[in-house]
C-alpha positions as CSV (number, residue, x, y, z in Angstrom):
1,M,-7.3,-9.9,36.6
2,S,-7.0,-13.7,36.3
3,T,-3.5,-15.1,36.2
4,S,-4.6,-18.3,34.6
5,R,-2.5,-19.6,31.7
6,R,-5.6,-20.4,29.7
7,P,-6.8,-17.6,27.3
8,P,-9.9,-15.9,28.7
9,A,-13.1,-16.2,26.8
10,W,-13.1,-12.5,26.0
11,L,-9.8,-12.9,24.2
12,L,-11.2,-15.7,22.1
13,A,-14.1,-13.3,21.2
14,L,-11.5,-10.7,20.0
15,A,-9.7,-13.3,17.9
16,L,-13.0,-14.3,16.4
17,A,-13.7,-10.7,15.6
18,A,-10.3,-10.4,13.8
19,F,-11.1,-13.6,11.9
20,A,-14.4,-12.2,10.8
21,V,-13.2,-8.9,9.4
22,Q,-10.1,-10.4,7.8
23,T,-12.1,-13.1,6.1
24,D,-14.6,-10.5,4.9
25,D,-11.9,-8.6,3.2
26,F,-10.8,-11.4,0.9
27,I,-13.8,-13.7,0.8
28,I,-15.0,-12.2,-2.4
29,I,-12.1,-13.7,-4.3
30,G,-13.5,-17.2,-4.2
31,V,-16.9,-16.2,-5.5
32,L,-16.0,-13.3,-7.8
33,P,-17.1,-14.9,-11.1
34,A,-20.5,-15.8,-9.6
35,I,-21.0,-12.3,-8.3
36,A,-20.1,-10.8,-11.7
37,S,-22.5,-13.1,-13.5
38,D,-25.4,-12.7,-11.2
39,I,-25.4,-8.9,-11.0
40,H,-24.4,-8.5,-14.6
41,V,-21.0,-6.7,-14.3
42,S,-17.5,-7.6,-15.5
43,E,-15.2,-9.5,-13.2
44,S,-13.0,-6.5,-13.1
45,A,-15.9,-4.4,-11.7
46,A,-16.7,-7.1,-9.2
47,G,-13.0,-7.1,-8.1
48,Q,-13.4,-3.5,-7.2
49,L,-15.5,-4.7,-4.2
50,V,-12.3,-5.9,-2.7
51,T,-10.4,-2.7,-3.6
52,A,-13.1,-0.6,-2.1
53,Y,-13.1,-2.5,1.2
54,S,-9.3,-2.3,1.6
55,L,-9.2,1.4,0.6
56,V,-12.0,2.5,2.9
57,Y,-10.4,0.6,5.8
58,A,-7.0,2.2,5.2
59,L,-8.3,5.7,4.9
60,T,-10.8,5.6,7.8
61,A,-9.0,3.7,10.5
62,P,-7.0,6.7,11.8
63,I,-10.0,9.0,11.4
64,W,-12.2,6.7,13.6
65,A,-9.5,6.4,16.2
66,I,-9.5,10.2,16.6
67,L,-13.3,10.7,16.5
68,F,-13.8,7.8,18.9
69,A,-11.0,8.9,21.3
70,R,-13.5,9.6,24.1
71,V,-15.8,6.6,23.4
72,P,-15.3,3.6,25.7
73,R,-13.6,0.9,23.8
74,R,-16.1,-1.8,24.7
75,R,-19.0,0.3,23.3
76,A,-17.1,1.2,20.1
77,L,-16.3,-2.5,19.5
78,F,-19.9,-3.6,20.0
79,W,-21.4,-1.0,17.8
80,A,-18.9,-1.7,15.1
81,L,-19.5,-5.4,15.2
82,T,-23.2,-4.8,15.0
83,T,-22.8,-2.6,11.9
84,F,-20.4,-5.1,10.4
85,T,-22.8,-8.0,10.9
86,G,-25.8,-6.1,9.6
87,A,-24.0,-5.0,6.5
88,N,-23.1,-8.6,5.6
89,A,-26.5,-9.9,6.4
90,A,-28.1,-7.3,4.2
91,V,-26.3,-8.7,1.2
92,L,-28.9,-11.4,1.1
93,L,-31.4,-8.7,-0.1
94,V,-29.1,-7.2,-2.7
95,D,-29.3,-7.8,-6.5
96,V,-27.7,-4.6,-7.9
97,Y,-24.1,-3.6,-8.0
98,P,-24.3,-0.1,-6.5
99,V,-26.1,-1.3,-3.4
100,L,-23.6,-4.2,-3.0
101,M,-20.8,-1.7,-3.2
102,A,-22.4,0.5,-0.6
103,L,-22.7,-2.4,1.8
104,R,-19.1,-3.3,1.3
105,V,-18.2,0.3,2.2
106,V,-20.3,0.1,5.3
107,A,-18.7,-3.2,6.3
108,A,-15.2,-1.7,5.8
109,L,-16.1,1.3,7.9
110,A,-17.1,-1.0,10.7
111,A,-14.0,-3.3,10.3
112,S,-11.7,-0.3,10.5
113,V,-13.0,0.1,14.1
114,V,-13.2,-3.6,15.0
115,L,-9.6,-4.8,14.4
116,P,-7.7,-1.9,16.0
117,T,-10.1,-2.0,19.0
118,A,-9.7,-5.8,19.4
119,L,-5.9,-5.6,19.4
120,A,-6.0,-2.7,21.8
121,A,-8.2,-4.5,24.2
122,A,-6.1,-7.6,24.0
123,S,-2.9,-5.6,24.8
124,T,-4.2,-3.3,27.5
125,Q,-6.1,-6.0,29.3
126,A,-3.3,-8.6,29.1
127,P,-1.4,-9.7,32.2
128,P,2.0,-7.9,32.2
129,D,4.0,-11.0,31.3
130,R,1.6,-12.1,28.5
131,R,0.9,-9.1,26.4
132,G,2.8,-10.5,23.4
133,R,0.9,-13.7,23.5
134,Y,-2.4,-12.0,23.8
135,L,-1.6,-9.9,20.7
136,A,-0.5,-13.1,18.9
137,L,-3.7,-14.9,19.7
138,V,-5.7,-12.1,18.1
139,M,-3.3,-12.2,15.2
140,M,-4.2,-15.9,15.0
141,G,-7.6,-14.8,13.9
142,L,-6.0,-13.1,10.9
143,T,-3.9,-16.1,10.1
144,G,-6.9,-18.4,10.4
145,A,-8.9,-16.2,8.0
146,I,-6.4,-16.8,5.3
147,L,-6.0,-20.5,6.1
148,A,-9.6,-21.4,6.8
149,G,-12.0,-18.5,6.6
150,V,-11.6,-17.7,2.9
151,P,-11.6,-21.4,1.7
152,L,-14.6,-22.1,3.9
153,G,-16.5,-19.1,2.7
154,T,-15.7,-20.1,-0.9
155,W,-17.1,-23.6,-0.2
156,V,-20.2,-22.1,1.4
157,G,-20.7,-19.9,-1.7
158,A,-20.2,-22.9,-4.1
159,L,-22.8,-24.9,-2.1
160,L,-25.4,-22.2,-1.3
161,G,-24.7,-19.3,-3.6
162,W,-22.4,-16.3,-3.4
163,K,-24.8,-14.4,-1.1
164,A,-24.3,-17.1,1.5
165,T,-20.6,-16.3,1.5
166,F,-21.4,-12.9,2.9
167,A,-23.9,-14.3,5.3
168,F,-21.1,-16.5,6.6
169,G,-19.0,-13.4,7.2
170,G,-21.9,-11.8,9.1
171,L,-22.4,-15.0,11.1
172,M,-18.8,-14.9,12.3
173,G,-19.2,-11.2,13.2
174,G,-22.4,-11.9,15.1
175,L,-20.9,-14.8,17.0
176,S,-17.9,-12.6,18.1
177,L,-20.4,-9.9,19.1
178,L,-22.4,-12.3,21.3
179,L,-19.4,-13.9,22.9
180,G,-17.9,-10.4,23.5
181,L,-21.1,-9.2,25.1
182,A,-21.1,-12.2,27.5
183,T,-17.4,-12.1,28.4
184,L,-15.6,-8.8,27.7
185,P,-15.2,-6.7,30.9
186,A,-17.2,-3.5,30.8
187,G,-14.5,-1.1,32.0
188,A,-15.1,2.4,33.1
189,D,-16.3,5.3,30.9
190,A,-13.7,7.8,29.9
191,T,-13.1,10.5,32.4
192,D,-9.6,11.9,32.0
193,E,-9.8,11.5,28.2
194,E,-12.7,13.9,28.2
195,R,-10.5,16.7,29.5
196,R,-7.8,16.1,27.0
197,T,-7.7,18.0,23.7
198,F,-7.3,16.4,20.3
199,A,-3.8,18.0,20.2
200,D,-3.0,16.0,23.3
201,L,-4.2,12.8,21.7
202,L,-2.2,13.4,18.5
203,R,1.0,14.7,20.0
204,P,2.6,11.2,20.6
205,L,2.1,10.4,16.9
206,F,4.8,12.9,16.0
207,D,7.4,11.1,18.0
208,R,10.4,10.0,16.0
209,A,10.3,6.4,17.2
210,V,6.6,6.1,16.2
211,A,7.4,7.3,12.7
212,V,10.2,4.8,12.5
213,V,7.9,1.9,13.5
214,L,5.5,3.0,10.7
215,I,8.4,2.9,8.2
216,L,9.5,-0.5,9.4
217,T,5.9,-1.7,8.9
218,I,5.8,-0.4,5.4
219,L,9.1,-1.9,4.5
220,T,8.4,-5.4,5.9
221,V,4.9,-5.5,4.5
222,A,6.2,-4.4,1.1
223,G,8.9,-7.1,1.1
224,N,6.5,-9.8,2.1
225,L,3.7,-8.8,-0.4
226,A,6.2,-8.4,-3.2
227,F,7.0,-12.1,-2.8
228,Q,3.6,-13.4,-1.8
229,T,1.8,-11.7,-4.7
230,Y,3.9,-13.5,-7.3
231,I,4.6,-16.7,-5.4
232,A,3.0,-18.9,-8.0
233,V,5.1,-17.5,-10.8
234,I,8.3,-17.7,-8.7
235,L,7.8,-21.3,-7.6
236,S,6.8,-22.4,-11.1
237,G,10.1,-21.1,-12.4
238,L,12.1,-22.2,-9.4
239,A,10.9,-25.8,-9.0
240,G,8.2,-26.4,-11.7
241,V,5.5,-26.2,-9.1
242,T,2.0,-27.0,-10.4
243,P,-1.2,-25.5,-9.0
244,S,-2.0,-28.6,-7.1
245,V,1.5,-28.8,-5.5
246,L,1.3,-25.0,-4.8
247,G,-1.9,-25.7,-2.8
248,V,0.1,-28.2,-0.6
249,L,3.0,-25.8,-0.2
250,L,0.6,-23.0,0.8
251,V,-0.9,-25.2,3.5
252,C,2.6,-26.0,4.8
253,S,3.5,-22.3,4.8
254,G,0.2,-21.6,6.6
255,V,1.3,-24.0,9.4
256,G,4.6,-22.1,9.6
257,G,2.7,-18.9,9.9
258,L,0.6,-20.2,12.8
259,L,3.8,-21.3,14.6
260,G,5.5,-18.0,13.8
261,T,2.7,-16.0,15.3
262,Q,2.7,-17.9,18.5
263,A,6.5,-17.9,18.8
264,S,6.5,-14.1,18.3
265,G,4.2,-13.6,21.2
266,R,6.4,-15.5,23.5
267,L,9.5,-13.7,22.2
268,V,7.9,-10.3,22.8
269,D,7.0,-11.2,26.4
270,R,10.5,-12.6,27.1
271,F,12.9,-10.4,25.2
272,G,10.9,-7.2,24.3
273,A,9.3,-6.0,21.1
274,L,12.4,-4.6,19.3
275,R,14.5,-7.6,19.8
276,S,11.7,-9.8,18.6
277,F,11.2,-7.7,15.5
278,L,15.0,-7.9,14.8
279,A,14.9,-11.7,15.0
280,A,11.9,-12.1,12.8
281,G,13.1,-9.6,10.2
282,A,16.5,-11.3,10.1
283,V,15.0,-14.8,9.5
284,F,12.7,-13.3,6.9
285,G,15.6,-11.7,5.0
286,L,17.6,-15.0,5.2
287,A,14.7,-17.0,3.8
288,M,14.2,-14.6,0.9
289,A,18.0,-14.5,0.2
290,G,17.9,-18.3,0.2
291,L,15.2,-18.4,-2.5
292,A,17.1,-15.8,-4.5
293,L,20.2,-17.9,-4.4
294,L,18.3,-21.1,-5.3
295,W,17.0,-19.3,-8.4
296,L,20.6,-19.2,-9.7
297,V,20.7,-23.0,-9.8
298,S,17.1,-23.6,-10.7
299,P,15.3,-25.9,-11.3
300,V,15.5,-27.4,-7.8
301,P,13.5,-30.1,-6.2
302,V,10.2,-29.1,-4.5
303,W,11.5,-30.7,-1.2
304,G,14.3,-28.2,-1.2
305,V,11.9,-25.2,-1.4
306,A,9.2,-26.4,1.1
307,P,11.3,-25.9,4.3
308,I,12.3,-22.4,3.2
309,L,8.6,-21.5,2.5
310,M,7.7,-22.6,6.0
311,V,10.5,-20.5,7.5
312,W,9.4,-17.5,5.3
313,S,5.8,-17.8,6.5
314,A,6.8,-18.2,10.1
315,A,9.0,-15.1,10.0
316,A,6.5,-13.0,8.1
317,W,3.7,-13.8,10.6
318,A,6.1,-13.2,13.5
319,V,6.6,-9.6,12.5
320,P,3.1,-8.1,13.2
321,P,2.9,-8.9,17.0
322,S,6.3,-7.5,17.6
323,L,5.6,-4.3,15.6
324,Q,2.2,-3.9,17.4
325,A,3.9,-4.2,20.8
326,L,6.7,-1.9,19.7
327,M,4.1,0.7,18.6
328,L,2.3,0.5,21.9
329,D,5.6,1.0,23.8
330,R,6.6,4.0,21.7
331,A,3.2,5.8,21.4
332,G,2.1,5.3,24.9
333,A,-1.3,4.1,26.1
334,E,-2.9,7.5,25.8
335,A,-2.4,7.6,22.0
336,A,-2.2,3.9,21.3
337,S,-5.5,3.8,19.5
338,Q,-4.6,6.6,17.2
339,A,-1.1,5.4,16.6
340,M,-2.1,1.8,16.0
341,A,-4.9,2.8,13.6
342,V,-2.3,4.7,11.6
343,H,-0.1,1.6,11.9
344,S,-3.0,-0.4,10.4
345,S,-3.2,2.0,7.5
346,S,0.6,1.7,7.0
347,V,0.0,-2.0,6.3
348,Y,-2.0,-1.0,3.2
349,V,0.6,1.4,2.1
350,G,3.2,-1.4,2.4
351,A,1.0,-3.7,0.4
352,A,0.7,-1.1,-2.4
353,V,4.5,-0.5,-2.4
354,G,5.0,-4.3,-2.4
355,G,2.8,-4.7,-5.4
356,V,4.8,-2.1,-7.3
357,L,8.2,-3.5,-6.1
358,G,7.2,-7.1,-7.0
359,G,5.8,-6.0,-10.4
360,A,9.0,-4.1,-11.3
361,A,11.2,-7.0,-10.2
362,I,9.3,-9.7,-12.0
363,A,9.3,-7.7,-15.2
364,V,13.1,-8.3,-15.2
365,S,13.2,-11.8,-13.7
366,P,11.1,-13.7,-11.2
367,G,14.3,-14.5,-9.3
368,L,14.7,-10.8,-8.5
369,V,11.5,-10.8,-6.5
370,P,12.9,-12.6,-3.4
371,A,16.0,-10.6,-3.7
372,A,14.0,-7.4,-3.6
373,A,12.1,-8.7,-0.6
374,A,15.3,-9.5,1.2
375,A,16.6,-6.0,0.4
376,A,13.5,-4.4,2.0
377,A,14.0,-6.6,5.1
378,V,17.6,-5.5,5.3
379,L,16.7,-1.9,5.0
380,G,14.2,-2.3,7.8
381,L,16.8,-3.9,10.0
382,A,19.2,-1.1,9.3
383,L,16.6,1.5,10.3
384,S,15.4,-0.3,13.4
385,P,18.0,1.2,15.8
386,L,16.2,4.5,15.3
387,A,13.2,3.0,17.0
388,R,15.1,2.6,20.3
389,R,14.4,4.9,23.2
390,P,17.2,7.0,24.6
391,G,19.0,5.1,27.3
392,G,19.8,1.8,25.5
393,Q,18.1,-1.6,25.1
394,G,16.9,-1.7,28.7
395,A,14.6,1.2,28.0
396,D,13.0,-0.9,25.3
397,R,11.3,-3.2,27.7
398,P,7.7,-2.1,28.2
399,R,6.8,-0.4,31.5
400,V,3.7,-1.9,33.0
401,V,1.0,-0.2,34.9
402,P,-1.0,-2.8,36.9
403,A,-4.5,-3.4,35.7
404,A,-7.6,-2.2,37.5
405,D,-11.1,-3.1,36.8
406,G,-12.6,-3.8,33.4
407,L,-10.5,-2.6,30.5
408,R,-8.4,-0.2,32.5
409,G,-5.3,-2.4,32.6
410,Q,-2.4,-0.6,30.8
411,T,1.0,-1.4,29.4
412,G,3.4,0.9,27.9
413,P,4.8,4.3,28.7
414,G,2.5,7.1,29.9
415,A,-0.4,4.7,30.6
416,G,-3.8,6.4,30.9
417,D,-7.4,5.3,31.0
418,A,-7.8,2.0,29.0
419,G,-11.5,2.2,29.3
420,A,-11.5,4.9,26.6
421,C,-11.0,4.0,23.0
422,S,-7.8,6.0,22.9
423,G,-5.5,3.4,24.4
424,R,-5.2,0.5,21.9
425,P,-2.8,-1.0,19.5
426,N,-3.4,-2.5,16.0
427,A,-1.9,-4.3,13.3
428,G,-1.5,-5.8,10.9
429,G,-2.0,-7.0,9.9
430,R,-2.6,-6.8,11.6
431,G,-1.9,-8.2,10.0
432,D,-0.9,-7.2,9.8
433,R,-3.7,-6.3,7.6
């Protein structure tokens, strides 16, 4: 494996794949009224296209991870990207709601394979001292989808019609497919995996530390989404932020998110996944506590809020790479794909919990939303010691098995055949997604 400090082309292909599937999840938001008008449904019904995509992804990611446990990761990724690209391209031929909904379901089924597999390949193929940074680079695809993919897709839809928005998503998927075909190492077909039972593949998922990581994910995502969902209402009451000013603040927070993602990768490589999560979670909690305290003296100047928003975003986006690396460490490479697919689904659980938490808090007072988010972060930090391995902090540094050819390089305990689809992490998110 190359020891060059420059990201390999195959890693950029994986980041582009993450960008494509994350953009595809939310890209409807910008063209929703046009879709509703053109296919003669209510905007509420059109909005269910987003709900269906997210729900199908959450429910099927763990199932695919088990069913594809003996499928070489490279093969699974390429077939999933082909299906994803085709489902989006087929929207150009659609003019009725049921068919459009069916295509969204197909795209989500493919996406629930693409993102976990991309993160897995990035982790298991990474040089031992750069795993966190490789995960973070794929996560940059998710960040970029929010910052650039959705706005760009919305612009394409406004210029060329809403169907072109989906064609844009398919184009991104097709480009990542072609780049991956040209650059991603082939790896060896599964051999040892074929002799393992499904019970063997699932056993690591019942480990206490794995369960704790999933709980940490739910808590951190819930806290973040509780705040992010109602950010416009909170900032309006806190600093009189108008929609135009909110746009500027979101761009600033997006920059913070990019910096946080990259910093997290370096922290994971240097200090380990658990310590990196503790640092990111503590900063997130402090940022939320700061906004809750500012609410007590509101209104406050916008310039007093902007730095806190950047810190919040940096911490929020620093969490996923650390949790992904921690999950890989705890589950082991043999069950990484299954564990990380479940981890991906836990993000959606956290999002649902966050919506309920934020809604309950804002019904009382918008100022309670950042306080509730801070409380979720504190609870996660309090539970995080349960994710330690016996033997102290030293045991929390990932054990590395040197890479062989193709996608057989492994990190984490109990490393097995990385060529099979069963040894991969996911997010998150991820995010986080």
